N, C-alpha and C positions, 0 to 999 in steps of 0.2 A: 759382784759381778766380777768378770774376768778383764784383764787390762790387756790393751794392745791388741785385740783381736780381729783387727782389719788388715790388710795388705794393699799393695798397689793395684794388683790385681782386680780384687773387688771394687776398688774405688773406681778404675777406668772402666770397668764393664757394667756398672749401676747404671739402668736405663730409667727414662722417665716415666711416670704413669699419670693417670686421672689426678690423682692426688698427691701431695708433698709427701715423702716419707724419710725416715731417718735410719741409717747405718751406724750401729752404736761400736764405740771402739774401747769403751771403758773408761774410768774415771771421769764419768758425766761428758766425754768428748764424744761427737757424732758428725757425720756427714749428713746434711740436709739437702737431699734432692728434691729438686721443683719439677710441676709439670712440663715447664720449658726448657726443662735438662741442665739447668743450673744445679752448681754443687758447691755448698758452702759449710765451711767447718765452723761448727759451734759448740761452745762449750756451757754447761747449765750450772750455776752455784745459787747458794743463800747467802743473804746481809741480813742479820737481824730477822731470821725467819721466813722471809720473803724471797721466793723464787727470781732469779734473774739469769739471763742469757747473754753470752759475750759471742761475737762474732770474729774469727780468726783471719776471715777472707776466702777467695774461691780456689777450689781444686781446679787443675794442678798448680795454679799459681802457687799457691802456699801446699807444700808437699805434706805428705802423711808425717814424716819425721818433724817437720816445722810446725805443723799442728801440735803434734804430743809436746813439743818443747814448750810452745805457748801456754800449752794446758799446764803443765807443770810449774811454769812461771806464775800461774793463776793460783795455782793452789797454795804457791808458797807465798804470794802476797795475803790470801785469806789467813794464813795461820799467822802472820805477823799483825793481823788487825788493820790491814789496808783496803778501804775500799777500791774495788777494780773499777768503779763508775767514775772515780776521780783520776785523770790522766796525771802519769808521773811529772811532766813537764809544765802542768796546768793545775790551777786551783778549781774549786766547784765554784758554778754560778750559785748565785742566792737561791734559786728556787731548788737545786741539787742539794745545796748546805741544808735549806729547811727541811728536807725530806729525809735526809740522814740524821740530822739532830731529833726530830721530831719521833722518827720512826725508832730512835734508840731507848725513848724515853716511857720505861716499861713500868715506872714508878706512879705515871698519871693516870687518872680515869679515862675511861674512852671518851666521855662526854666533853671533859677538858680538852683532851687533846685535839677533837675534831673541830672545838671553838678556836682553839689557836691555830691550827692549820689553816681552816676556812677563812680567818682573819686575814691571815699572810698572804693566802692566793687571791682573795676578793679584792684587796686594798693595796697589795704592794708587787705582786707579781707582773702586772702588766708594764709599769718601769721599771722595775727592778730585778725581773725575775731571770733575765738571760744574762744578766749583768755579772761578772767574774765577783767574788764578795770582797776581795782584796782592794775592788776599784771603787766600791761604794763609799762616798764620802758623807759627810754631816748635812751637806746642803742636797743632795740627790735624796737621800731618806726623807729629810725634812719636807721636800717638796710632795713625796708621795703621801706623806703623813697629813699635809695642809688640807689636802683633797677633802679626807675623812672629816676634818676640823671644821673647813666650811660649809659642811652638810649639816653641821650642828650633832656631830657624834663624839661630844667632848668625853664623855666617859669611855667609849668604845676606842678611841684614836689612842687612849692612854694605854689601854690593855695592849691593843697591837704594838705600840712602841716597845713594850715591855718584853711581848713575846718574840719580836725582833732583836732584842737585846741580848736575849738568850742565845740566840744562834750565831751571833757575831762573838760572844765569849766561846762558844765551841769552837768557832774557826780559828780564833787566837789560840785556843789551847792546842789546835792540831795543825799549827804552822800555815793556816790559810790565809790570814790576815795579821795585820798590824795593830789594827785599834778598833774600837767598837764605836761606831757613830750614833750608835742611840742613846749611849750613855753621854755623849755630849748635847743632848738636846734635853732643856728642862721642861718637863712638861707643864709645871705650874706656871712656868712664864712665859711659854711658848703657845699654849692650846686654849682655848676657850673655856669657860666655865658655864656650866648650865645654871639657869636662873634659879636662884636659891627661893624655895617655897616652903609653906608649912604642910605639904602634903607628903607625909612620910608612906616609905614604901618600903617592903620587904625584898630580899634578893631572890630572884628565881629558884636558887637551891632550898629556898625555905618554903616554895610553894606547896609541896607535899605535906608537911606538916600542917601547913595553915588550913589546907583542903580537907584533910582528915579531921582538924578540929571542929570546922565549920560542919560537916557531916553529924558531927554528935549533937546537934540542935534541931529542934522539931521543925517540920516545914513549914515555919512562919513565912509570912509575906517578905519579911525582911532578910530571910535567909534566899528566899528565891530570887529575891531583887538583888542581893549581893553576887548569886551566881551569875545572874543576867549581867551584871555590870562587868564582871571578869571576862565574859564571853564576847562582848561586844565592843570593849576599849572606850566606851563613851565616857561623859563626864557624869558626875551623880546628879545634877540638875537636868542635864538632858535626860536621863533615865526617868525620873520622879514625872517629868513632865510627858512621858511618852503617852500616846493615845491611841485607841484601837484603829482609827481611821487612818493613821501613817503607817500600818502594816501592810505592805502589799506581797502577798505569797511566801517567799523566803528572804525579802529583803523588808529594812526599815527606813522610811524615806523621813529625815527629820527637817521640818520645814526650816529655813533661812532664819525666820525670827526667833527661833530658840537656839540657834547656834553661837557660839562666841564671835566666830568671824563673820556672821553676817551672810553666810551661804548655805543652801540647801546640801544635806549630808546623807549619802547613801549608805546603810551598814548592813553587810551580808549577814544572815543569820544563819547560823552552824544548826546542827541538828540537834545538838543539846539546849540550844536558845529556843528553838521551835517547840521543843518538850516543855520547856518551863511556860511559853506562851499558853500552849494548850492547857496545862494545870492550871494557869492562872486566870483562864476565861471563867472557869467554874467558880472561881473565889471573889471574884472582883464585883459581885453585886450589882451588876448592869452598869455599872459606871464608865463614862466616857474614857478615864484615865485606866490606863494597864495596872497602875500601882496605886490605889485610891488610899485616901486617908481612913484610919482604922474607925473613924467615927462620923466621916462624912463623905458621900459619894462624889461629890460637886468639887473636891480637893484632892489634889495628889497627896502622897504619903510624906510623911515629916521629913525634911531635909536632914535631919538626924538620926534618923530609924536605922540608915546602914552603918553610921559611926558608932552609934551606940552598940550595936551589934558585934561591930569588930572589938572594942574595947571589952565588952562580956565575955569573949571568948579567949582573952588574953593578950591581944596586939594594939590595947591602948599605947599610942605614942610611937608604935613602931610601923602601922599600918595603916591605910584609910582607904574610903572607896576611890579617891582619884589615883591612889598608889598602883591599881591594877594597870593603869594607862604606863606607868614607867616599867612595871614587870613585864607587861606585854612586849613592850617597845625593846627592853634588854634583851629580851627571850629571841625575839624575832631578828634582831640585827646579828645576835651571835649564831644565828641558825641559817644565817646569807639568804633571807628573805629581800625581794627588791626594794630598795630603800625608798624608793619615790612612794611604792604601794604603802610600805607602813607610814610614812608622812601622811599621805591622803587617806588611811583609815584613821588615824588619829586626827583628821580633819586640820591638819596643819596646812595653811594656804601658801601655794608656791608664789614664785616673785610675780608672776603674771597673773594678776587677781582676776581680771577680764575675761581670760582664757579659762579661768577656773568657773567662772560662772555657768559657762555653757559644757562644763565638763565634770559634772558633779558626779559622774559615775566611773571617774577615770581609773583604770587598773583594777577593772572588777574581778575579772578572771584571777589573777594573784592575790586579790584581796580575799576573795571566798574561799578559796583554796588554804590561805594564810589562817584566817579565823577558824576555818573547821581543824585545820592541824592543829591550833593552839587549844581548841576545845578537846580534841582529843588527848592533847598532853597532859590538860589538868583533869579531866575524866579519869585519866590513867592512874591518879593518885586516890581515888575513891575508893573505898573499902566496903561499900555497901550494894546489894544487889537493887538497882535502882528499877528493875522491871519488876519486883515484887513488893517493894517497901509499900506500906500504905501510907495515903497523906495525913500528916499529922503524927505520925509515929517516928519516933526516934531510932536509929539503928539499934542493933543488940550489942 
């Protein structure tokens, strides 16, 4: 593209039109003419492959010669590795620093980058996003992280502190900050710890292998029940005691008497869960239980059926039926779903227990979408044609 193609005559004579348009001078510099007659100098550039635009001011207040000078100064900054978004006399805000740092991490997977950026955006930007990174101290950062910890996100808050720490280290290396307040926070002493139980659970990243291994089993009742447990986030006992009369369209209403907290619980049923229910209708032998005992219709399936299945496919000691709740909770929190909706779906009672009695279907819209998204994510790991496989046949 030719350089310096404009002159003052062209700039002065440029008339407004119905839509804004650009007069290019070369070197990514152009005069932006608005429908109201405004004329603004702008220059396009890229940082880490992303398109950016910088404004130099209005014409004729900023002359053509001045605009060209500013363009050349901008290009020199880029050659020196200086990000034009950070003013020379200033340092970036925490929000801008996060964007610059994580955009430059091309060595990480897209999912990992998304999780890190989403955590910082959701939990730290509200309090710290517009604060210059050099001005953030330990107390300010800790105050924001404590909000997460108070919500019981004991594992997630530790990851968020770690991701923030990396941004502060980048800021120190680039002379934007003098210290790393995240490094001054000891997560083991500062944050709470989740109650230790015997319910082993794999990490979300291991779900692909688990689901594919499960698909190698025949469509036994325990296999279908295991998938149903995964799709619904309920406890194993709640699933075993599931009765046909509790299913209402695309929801499953678990009576208060069966729930750990003594409150009715509504479970949205995903498309995949409904398919399992339809298949189970043909094999339950007229039992009132959705998952009857293999020898008696008047009793639910064995309490160890799913645990034995998980052990048989190679996950003994690493995963349990209850573990799906942990995996799902981690997945939902890392993917930015409403934290209250997550807790409600796990049947964790809010502080106002009386209100909860009359609000058993709270956050149903969010919960319905969340469980369907989760089921779609889990199903994406399956490597069989679920529309053609015959019941009882193992996949090829």
